[in-house]
N, C-alpha and C positions, 0 to 999 in steps of 0.2 A: 616467401619472398623477402628479397633483402632489399632495405631501404638506402638508397644512394644518399648520404648525408649532404654531399655538396648539392646536388641537384634540388633536396629537399630545402637546404639552406637558400638557395636562389630563389626558389620559388616563393618561399616565406617572406623573403625581402621584397620580391615583387608586390605582393598582396600588401605587405605594410606600407609600402611607398603609396601605392594606389589610395589605400584608406587615408593615410596622412596628406596626401594633396587635396581629396575631396574635404578632409576636415580643416585644412588650412584656408581654403577659399571661404568657408564658413567664419573662421577667425579673422579673415581680412575684412569682415564685413561688421565686425564688432566695434562699439564703442570703447573709448579708454576705461571708462567705468566696468563695462563687462569683463574686459581684460583682466583688470586689476582684482576684480572679485574672484576669478579663476585661479590668479596667482597667489591670492590670500588664502584660497582653500589648500593649495598645494604646500603652501608654507607651513599651514596649520598641521595637516596631515603628517608631513614628513616630521615636524617638530615633536608630536605626539609619540610618534613610533621611533625616535631617534635612538633609544637605548637598545631596542629589540633589533633593529636594523644593522646597529653597531656590532651587536653580539654575533649576528649571523656573518657579517662580513668578517669578522676576526677569525671565527670558527672555521669558516670555509676556506680562507685564504692562508690562515696562520701567519699573517702579517700584522704586525704592529700591536697595539694595546686598545682593547675594546673600550675602555674608559675614556681614552682620546679620541676614538672614532667617535664616541657619542658628541664631544665638543665639535668635531668638524661635521657631523650632521646638523647640530644646533647652528654653526655657523652659516652652512650651507643653505638652510631653511631661514630662520629668523634673521641672522646676520645679513645675507644677501638681500632678503625681501625688505627690510628696514631701510637699506640704502638705496633700492630701485623703485621703492614704492610710490614716490612722487615724481618719478621720471616721466616725462612727457615722451610716448613711443607711437601714439595713434593719431593719424589726420594731420592736421596743422601743427607743425612745432614752433615755426618762427615766422613773424610778419614783419618786414622792414619797409615801413611805407615811404620813407625817405629815399631808400635805395632802390625801391620797387622790386623787392625779393620776397617771395613766399617760399617757405620750406616745408614739404609734406613728406613723412614717413611712409616709407613703402616696405613691407616685409619681404624679404628673401624668398620665402616659399617653405620647402620641405629641408629641413637640417639633418644631416648624419651626424650622430654623437658617438664618438669611439671612445670607450670606457675601460680604464686602466684597473688592474686588480689591486694596486695599492691604495687607492683611494675610491671604491667602488660605489658606495651608496651615496656619499657625499657628492661625487661628481654627476650621478644621475640628478639628485635633486636641484643642484646648482644649475647644470644645463637646462633642465626642464624649465625652470622658473625664467631663465634669461631668454629662452627661446620662445615661451609662451608670450611673456611680456612683449616682445616685439612683434607679436602676431604671427609667429611662424609654428609650424608643426616640427616634431623632431622623431626620429626613428633611431633607436639605440643600437649599436652593435657591442655587446657586453664580452669581457674577458672571460674565457672559457673556464678559468680557475675562480671565478666568483660569480658564476652564472645564477645560483639559487638566490643569493644575497642582492643581486642586481634586479631579478625578476620581481622579487618581493617588495622591492623599492618602487618599481615602476607601477606595479600593481596598486600600491598604496596611494600613490600621488595622481594616476590616472582615474581612479576610482572617485577620489576626492572632487577631482578638476570636472569629471562628467557629473557631478552632482551639483556643481556651481555653475553648470551650464556650457561647458566646454564640450565641442562635438567629439564623438567617438572616433578614436583613431589619431587624435593630435598627439598623443604620447604612445609611441609602439617601441616594441623590444624584439629582437630576434631571440628565439629559444632554441633554435639550432645554429649556433654560431660556427662558421667555417671561414677559412681565408677565402674560399672562393664566394661565399655569400656574403662578406663584407666588402670585397671586391666589387661585387654587382650594387651594394649599396651606396658605395663611393662613385661610381662610374655611371650608375642610373640617370637617364636623360631628364627624370623629374627631380632629381636630387640638386638643390641649388647651392648648397654650402656644407663643406665637411667641417665640423669642430671637433679636431684631434687632440687627445690626451693620452700620451703614452710613450713607448719606446721610440727610439730613432727610426727604426726600420719601419715601423707603422706611420710616424709623421712623414716620412719620406714617400712612402706609398700614397698618403693622403695628397700630397703636393704633385705627386705624378698621375693622379687618375684623371687628370683634365677637367675636373671640378674645382671651382674656388674653394679654397680650404684656410681655415686658420688653425695652425699647429704650433706644438711648442717642443722644443728640442730638450735636451738633458740639462739640469741644472749642476753647477760643480763650484758654488760660490765659495770662495776664501773669506774668511774672516779675519780681518787685520786689527790687531789690539795695539793702538798707536801709545807712545810713550806717557801722554797726557791722560789717559784713559783712568776711568775709575776701575782699578782691576777686578776685586771680587764682584762688583756688578756686572761688568764684562763677562767674566767667567761664567757667572750664574746664567745671564742671558743666552750664552752660547749652548751650556749643558742643557737648559731648559729646552732649546729649540731641537738639539740633536737627539734627545731623548724623546720628544713628543711623538707618539706613534710609532716609536722606535725608528725614527729618522726616514719616513716613508714620502714625506714632502719635499719635492725637488729643489724647492727654495731653501731647504735646511743647509746648515754649514758643512763643508766637505774637508776644510782645512783650516788651520790657525797660523797665522803670521805674527811673530813678535819681532822686537827689535832687542839687539844685545843689551840694550839699558834696562830692558824690564824682563828680560828673559827668566831669571831666577824666580822674580816675584809671581810671575804668571805660572810657572810650572809649580810652585808650591802652592798656590791657590787652586789651581786644577785638581791637584792631588788632595787637598783639602776637601773639595766639593764632590769627590768621588770618581775622578778620572783615573785610569789605570795606564801607565806608561809602560809600553812592550820593551823588552830588552832586544837586543840584535837578533838572538835566534828567533824568539817569539813573534817579532815583526817579520822575520823571513818567512816563518810558517803561515802566519795568517796573510800574507801578501800573495802566496800561491793559491789561495782561496777565493780573492777578491773578485777575480775577472777568470772567464771559461778561456779555454784556448782560441776561441774565435774573436777574443777580445771584448766581449759583451760582459755586463756585470752578472756575477753567479747569483741565480735567484736563492741558493740556499742561504744566502745571508741577509736577503732583503727582508726588511721587516722585522728581524729577529732580534732578541734581547742579547745583552753582553753574555749572560750566563749561556744561552744557547748555542752563541757562536763559539763561545770557549771549549763547550762541550763537543762541537762538531769538529774542531781542529785538535782537541786533546790540550788544551791550555789549563793551568790551574790559575784563577784570579780571585781575588776578594770577593764574597759574596754580595758586598754594598758597591762594587764598581759599576759605575753607570754608563761610561764609555770607554772604549779602547783606543789608546793614542800612539802613533808610530813616529818617531823623529824622520824626518825626511829632507833631502837636498835636491832631488832629481824631479823633473816634470816631464811627461810624456805618455805615449801610448804604452810604454812597457814599463812605466812606473804607476802600479795600481793606486798606491796610497795618493797620488796626484789627481785621481779621475773621481767620478760621481760614485758615492757608496751609499745607498738608501738604506743605511743601518748605522748604530751607534759606534761608527770607526772614524776618526779624525786623524789627518796628516799634520805634523807640527813642523813649520819652518821658522829659521832665526835669520834676520837680516840686520844689517848695520843701522839703518836709518829708513824714513818714509819714502826716501826716493827708490831705495832698493825694494821696499815692499810694494810700491807702485808698479816697477818693472816685473816683479814677479807674479803680482796679480794678475797682470796682462797676459804673462807667459802662461799661467794655469789655465786662464780662461780662453784664450786662443786654441790651446789643446783640446778643452772640452768645456761645454758651457758658455761660449760666447753668446752676448744677448740676454742672458737670464738674469743673474743676480749676484750682488757681493755685499759684503757687510763690513762696516768700519766702526769701531768703538774709540772715540776721541773727544777731546774738549776743544780741540785746536780747529777754528772753522776754516783757517787757511788751507790747511791739509785736507779737510773733508772736501772743500771746494775742489782742490786739485784732483782728489780721486774721481770727483763728479765730472769734471771736465775730460778725463782721460781714460776712464774704464770702459772696455767694450761690452756694458750690460744695460739693461733697461731700467733696473732697479738697484740703485746705491741706498742701503739701509744703514740709519746711523743710529747708534745706541739701542738696539732693539734685536728681538730674537729674529734669526734668518726665517724660519719655517713660517712663524705667525705673521711676521712683519711683511714679508713678500705676497701673503694672500689677502693683506688688508686688515687682518685681525688686530694688531698691536700698532697699525700706522693708519694713516688716513687715504691710504691708496684704495681703489675700487676693490670690495670684497670679491675675489675671484679663485677657482680652482684650476683656471687655464690662464698661465701666464705667457703672453707673447714675448717672444725674443728679438724682435725687429729683423731688418735685412741682414744684421751681421751674424745672427742665429738661425738664418735660414726662414724666418717667420715673415707673415705678412703684415704683421702690426708688433709694436712693443709695449701695447697695452695691457692692464690686466682686464680680462675680456667681460663685458656688460652688454645689456640689451643694446646699447648704442653701437655696437660693432654688427648687429645682427639685423639691421635694417639699412636700406639705401635712402637717400634724399633725392626726391624730385623736387626741382626749384622752378617756380613760376618768375620769369624775369619780364619786367615791362620796360619797354623801350625808353632809353634815357638820352640818345643823341641820334640825329640824322646823318646821311652820308655827307652831305653839305657841310655840316660842321667839322667833319673829318677832314674834309679838302682845304677848308678856311685854315684850320689848325696848320696843316701842312705847310700852305703857301707863306703863312706867318712866320713859319720856323725858317722857311727857306730864305725869306727876305731878311730876317734878322741875321742869319748866318752871312748873306751877301753883304750886308752893311758892315759887319764884323771885319770882313775880309778886307772890305776898301779901306777902313781905318787902320788896319795892320800894314796895308800897302803903302799909305801916305805917312805912316810913321817910318817905315823902312827907307823911303825916299828923304827924309827930312835928315835921318841919321846919316845916310849915305853922304848927303852935301856937306853937312857939318864936319865929317871927318876928311 
């Protein structure tokens, strides 16, 4: 007997959603204390297994650096939990007796969690935590290239959650992931919301499913080193960010913009700290590998080290090279260096001044990465404010590493591994996604005025207008006689 994977996947999804719906109905009856106890258990279990799960993800996907994935798992468990621990997400949220408004949290229901291969285990931990904290159940669609690591993570946290009183089925995961199965998950009548993290095609499919979705598009953040910046520190932050887990966080820097005034110093500092500048021929060779013929990022470079990328294309680079940098002047779909590269590869642009840097940043982001993130290294508050006012992004990160600043690890943004891109980026929100994005608010509103009050207001306004008109007419007559 030959098993039809698509049919098996669809049936599995239906069973998972059925269990998740029943579990969510139980979660919806729980107190804040009960929900928080379950979340604490999830965070503790994930944190305890952070190294094992990181190793699994790195070995299975061959993306990134396992030691950095340990940090991601720690961030997704302890970091996220510490931030949301005191957050009120159950029952009455706020009561304003003066205005007569009471706000009540209402879970959305069953959430579909789409998981990328670049951050598989940390994304599972994070999405499960914020979903359960808001009183929802969640069913995961794993990336096939990270299936074992994702399944192990789900098993770890689901077991801990159930031991703490979570109903069985509240945290589920497909074991036979297919495109048809994932489509069923997104379009099922009992799926209330899709939480999508991944490639553009997947996010587009989520928004086209007919189910409400929170999705994030590609990042392509430029990092502008303004002439007043502390150059050694700025370079250190950029390289730390771009080499963290081999650049697999979408908020990481994708290009560097410098001014003519500081160009020489920045280049010298980059080389000093381990950046390798490609010559013209080397740049052309690597350029042909960054994108596939269909215009999408080449998975062969994603999350790979400089050494691995150099070996792939036959380049000889120093053993201690941390990132590969190509000087660039062009921006566009056919200029691969100007696009998102989830690998330790950076474009390098030179402009005359901050106004040109501003214009170039907008051009880069409008080509790809609109709504996501950009970085500026500067001591000039007026320039920083101008960038904040004009850039089409949801996060302007100042004097901090892009990858870790964007997710809230080195900034005070909400800690998150799903970063909204706002309307300009085709997303439903510009937030770093937290439990507050995963529940609705029911409002009890007490009457404050009667219809008669509204009518009296209208009459008085009309009377006042009439009196003002009479005064204007009298003044006009007097002026006419005087003339």
